[in-house]
N, C-alpha and C positions, 0 to 999 in steps of 0.2 A: 236786594243785594246790589251794592255798587261794584264798580269795576275792580277795585282793590280787593274786596272780599271774594269776588269770583276768582281772581288770579291766585289769591292765597289758598282758596279751596282746591283749585286745579293743581297747584304745585304740590299740595299734600297728597292728592290722588296719584299724581305721576310718581311721587316718591314711594308710595305704597306699591305701585306696579313695578317699579325698579327693584324693590326689595324682594318681591315675589319672583321676578325673573332671575335674580341672583341666586335665590334658594334653589330654583329649578335647575340652573346651570351647575351649581355645586353638587346636586344630587345626580346629575347625568353621569352615566357610565363612560369609561374611556372608549369602549367600543362604539357607543352612539356618537361621541364627539368625533372619532376618526371617520365614521361613516358620513357625518355632516361635512367634514373637511374635504373628503373625497368627492362628494356631490358638488361642493363649491368649486373645487379644482376642475371637475369635468365641465361645469357650466362655463367657467372662464375660458377653458380651452375651446369649447363649442362656440363661444362668442368671438374667438380669434385672439384672445390674450395669450401671451407667451412668457415663459420664464426666462427667455433669452433677453439680456439687457441690450437695449438699443442705444448705441453710442451717441447718436444724434440727440436723443432726449437728454442724456447725461450732460452734453455740452450746453444745452439750454439751461439746465439746473445750475451748472457752474457759472454761466453768465449772470443769472439772477443773483446768485450768492455774491459774485464780485460786485455787482451794482449795489447790493444791500450792504456791502462792506463786511461780509461774513468770511471772506476768503483772504 
């Protein structure tokens, strides 16, 4: 197999995996999804992330937007 054949084969395999994961997500119950979201929330909180918006960060985003001409 050459590089292109290997890439083509791997892309196909990853596509198959993606389809399986999507089927599993669609079959997941709402209760399971909520439990997972809660665990992610607790992990973020434990790592020091906050839902409170930091105004200094927003100012940085505004400056970048202005420099890129988006504002």
